C-alpha positions as CSV (number, residue, x, y, z in Angstrom):
1,M,0.0,0.0,0.0
2,T,1.6,3.3,-1.1
3,L,0.0,6.5,0.0
4,P,1.1,10.1,-0.3
5,D,2.3,11.4,3.0
6,D,2.2,15.2,2.5
7,D,-0.6,15.9,0.0
8,L,-4.4,16.0,0.3
9,L,-5.5,12.4,-0.1
10,T,-8.9,11.1,-0.8
11,E,-9.2,7.3,-0.9
12,R,-9.9,6.0,-4.4
13,G,-12.1,3.2,-5.6
14,L,-15.0,4.0,-3.4
15,A,-18.7,4.4,-4.3
16,P,-19.8,8.0,-4.9
17,A,-20.2,10.0,-1.7
18,G,-23.7,10.0,-0.5
19,R,-25.9,10.7,2.6
20,G,-25.5,7.1,3.8
21,R,-21.7,7.4,3.9
22,V,-19.4,8.6,6.7
23,L,-16.3,10.7,6.2
24,L,-13.1,10.7,8.2
25,I,-11.0,13.9,7.9
26,A,-7.6,12.9,9.1
27,C,-4.0,14.0,9.4
28,G,-2.0,12.5,6.5
29,A,0.3,10.8,9.1
30,L,-2.6,8.5,10.0
31,A,-3.7,7.5,6.5
32,R,-2.0,4.1,6.4
33,E,-3.3,3.2,9.9
34,I,-6.9,4.3,9.2
35,L,-7.0,2.4,5.8
36,L,-5.8,-0.7,7.5
37,L,-8.4,-0.4,10.3
38,K,-11.1,0.3,7.6
39,A,-10.1,-2.8,5.7
40,R,-10.0,-4.9,8.8
41,G,-13.5,-3.9,9.8
42,G,-14.9,-4.2,6.3
43,W,-16.4,-0.7,6.5
44,E,-16.9,0.1,2.8
45,H,-19.2,3.0,3.6
46,L,-16.3,4.9,5.4
47,D,-14.5,7.4,3.3
48,L,-11.2,9.0,4.1
49,T,-9.7,12.4,3.1
50,C,-6.4,13.5,4.6
51,L,-4.8,16.9,5.1
52,P,-1.1,17.3,4.6
53,A,0.9,15.7,7.4
54,I,3.4,18.5,7.3
55,L,0.8,20.7,8.9
56,H,2.2,19.3,12.2
57,N,5.2,21.6,11.6
58,H,2.7,24.5,11.5
59,P,0.0,23.7,14.1
60,E,-1.4,27.2,13.9
61,K,-2.7,26.2,10.4
62,I,-4.5,23.0,11.4
63,T,-7.7,24.4,12.8
64,A,-8.5,26.5,9.7
65,A,-7.6,23.6,7.4
66,V,-9.9,21.2,9.3
67,R,-12.7,23.7,9.4
68,A,-12.5,24.3,5.7
69,A,-12.5,20.5,5.0
70,V,-15.6,20.0,7.2
71,E,-17.5,22.8,5.5
72,K,-16.5,21.5,2.0
73,H,-17.8,18.0,2.6
74,R,-20.6,18.5,5.1
75,Q,-23.5,18.3,2.6
76,A,-22.2,15.1,1.0
77,Y,-22.1,12.9,4.2
78,R,-24.4,11.6,6.8
79,A,-21.6,12.1,9.4
80,I,-18.1,13.5,9.6
81,Y,-15.4,12.6,12.1
82,V,-12.0,14.4,12.6
83,A,-9.0,12.1,13.1
84,Y,-6.8,14.7,14.8
85,A,-6.0,15.2,18.5
86,D,-5.2,18.7,19.8
87,C,-1.9,18.5,18.0
88,G,-0.5,21.7,19.3
89,T,-3.5,23.9,18.6
90,G,-3.9,24.9,22.2
91,G,-7.6,23.9,22.3
92,Q,-8.5,25.8,19.2
93,L,-9.2,22.6,17.2
94,Q,-11.5,21.2,19.9
95,A,-13.4,24.5,20.0
96,A,-13.8,24.5,16.3
97,C,-15.0,20.9,16.1
98,A,-17.5,21.5,18.9
99,A,-18.9,24.5,17.0
100,L,-19.1,22.5,13.8
101,G,-20.7,19.6,15.6
102,V,-18.1,17.0,14.7
103,E,-16.2,14.6,17.0
104,M,-12.4,14.5,17.1
105,V,-9.9,12.1,18.6
106,A,-9.4,12.7,22.3
107,G,-5.9,13.4,23.6
108,P,-3.1,15.9,23.2
109,H,-1.4,14.3,20.3
110,C,-1.0,11.0,18.4
111,Y,1.7,9.7,20.7
112,S,-0.9,9.7,23.5
113,F,-3.8,8.1,21.6
114,F,-1.6,5.5,20.0
115,E,-0.4,4.3,23.4
116,G,-3.8,5.0,24.9
117,N,-4.5,8.3,26.5
118,Q,-4.9,6.9,30.0
119,R,-1.7,4.9,29.9
120,F,0.2,7.7,28.4
121,A,-1.0,10.1,31.1
122,E,0.2,7.7,33.8
123,H,3.8,8.0,32.8
124,G,3.8,11.3,30.9
125,E,5.3,13.4,33.6
126,S,8.2,11.0,34.1
127,E,9.0,11.1,30.4
128,I,9.3,14.8,29.8
129,T,12.8,14.2,28.4
130,A,11.6,11.6,25.9
131,F,11.4,12.2,22.2
132,Y,8.7,10.1,20.5
133,L,8.4,8.4,17.1
134,T,5.5,6.6,15.5
135,D,5.6,4.3,12.5
136,F,5.0,7.3,10.3
137,L,7.7,9.4,11.8
138,A,10.2,6.5,11.7
139,R,9.5,6.3,7.9
140,Q,9.5,10.1,7.4
141,F,12.1,11.2,10.0
142,D,14.3,13.0,7.5
143,A,11.4,14.9,5.9
144,F,9.7,15.9,9.1
145,V,12.5,16.2,11.6
146,W,16.1,16.1,10.2
147,T,15.7,18.4,7.2
148,P,13.3,21.0,8.7
149,L,15.7,21.5,11.6
150,G,18.6,21.9,9.2
151,L,20.4,18.8,10.5
152,D,21.0,17.6,7.0
153,R,23.4,20.5,6.6
154,H,24.5,20.9,10.2
155,P,24.2,17.6,12.1
156,E,26.3,19.0,14.9
157,L,23.2,21.0,15.9
158,A,21.5,17.9,17.1
159,A,23.1,18.3,20.5
160,M,21.6,21.7,20.8
161,Y,18.1,20.8,19.7
162,F,17.9,17.5,21.6
163,G,20.3,18.2,24.5
164,N,17.4,18.2,27.0
165,Y,16.2,14.8,25.9
166,D,17.7,11.5,27.2
167,K,15.9,8.9,25.1
168,L,13.9,8.2,21.9
169,V,10.8,6.2,22.5
170,Y,9.5,4.4,19.4
171,L,5.8,3.8,19.8
172,A,5.4,1.0,17.2
173,Q,2.0,0.4,15.6
174,T,3.2,-2.8,13.8
175,E,5.8,-5.5,14.2
176,D,8.3,-4.3,11.5
177,A,12.0,-5.1,11.9
178,A,12.9,-2.6,9.2
179,L,11.0,0.3,10.9
180,T,12.6,-0.7,14.2
181,A,16.0,-0.4,12.6
182,K,15.1,3.0,11.2
183,A,14.0,4.2,14.6
184,Q,17.1,2.9,16.2
185,D,19.2,4.8,13.7
186,C,17.2,8.0,14.4
187,A,18.1,7.6,18.1
188,R,21.8,7.1,17.2
189,R,21.8,10.2,15.0
190,L,20.2,12.3,17.8
191,G,22.6,10.8,20.4
192,L,19.7,9.4,22.5
193,D,19.0,6.1,24.2
194,F,16.5,3.9,22.4
195,E,13.3,2.3,23.7
196,R,10.6,0.5,21.7
197,R,7.0,-0.1,22.8
198,L,4.5,-2.0,20.7
199,T,1.2,0.0,21.0
200,G,-0.8,-1.1,18.1
201,Y,-3.4,1.5,17.1
202,G,-4.4,2.4,20.6
203,D,-7.4,4.7,21.0
204,L,-7.4,5.4,17.3
205,A,-8.9,1.9,16.7
206,G,-12.0,2.6,18.8
207,F,-12.4,6.1,17.3
208,V,-12.4,4.7,13.7
209,E,-14.9,2.0,14.7
210,R,-17.2,4.5,16.4
211,A,-17.1,6.6,13.2
212,A,-17.9,3.6,11.1
213,R,-20.8,2.6,13.2
214,A,-22.2,6.2,13.4
């Protein structure tokens, strides 16, 4: 399965949108996981459109982009769900979704809901010096972390950017030895200790099922 990671994505090969269908508006970083959950559940009536994952580097733009997507698609769907957590919007996305009457994923960010918000909260304060990766970020580390921070040109700056971190925690959605190796290499490049936790899809799985059964 090959999906664009940084462009607007609408799943192809679906029946035309209609009032009996449900739409998920998601961060592009979740496209692969949502499509796998959709296929596992056999939810052919569930459509997916994704906003560019790179918006996470500009969280001030997320709320307006989600609002525009909801307004664009509202008349074509029986229900719309938003597969974003707060994602650095400082509560603005939650307020916008409440005003629009659409449900979003609970939690501060995808690291939390992948591990499970309750479990993540239980150890969150003890891990303030942890840098997290998901499957998506392990794949896209250079595009979303290394290059935007200028580390491709000045790798010596990693010590300055990540000097307050002591470990990289890879929250793995899947059992994938190649991705684990990539995540380990990311930790090495950042000069951090490495830890891997298999989380699966966490709270995202329940959210997608709730949308599918709406």
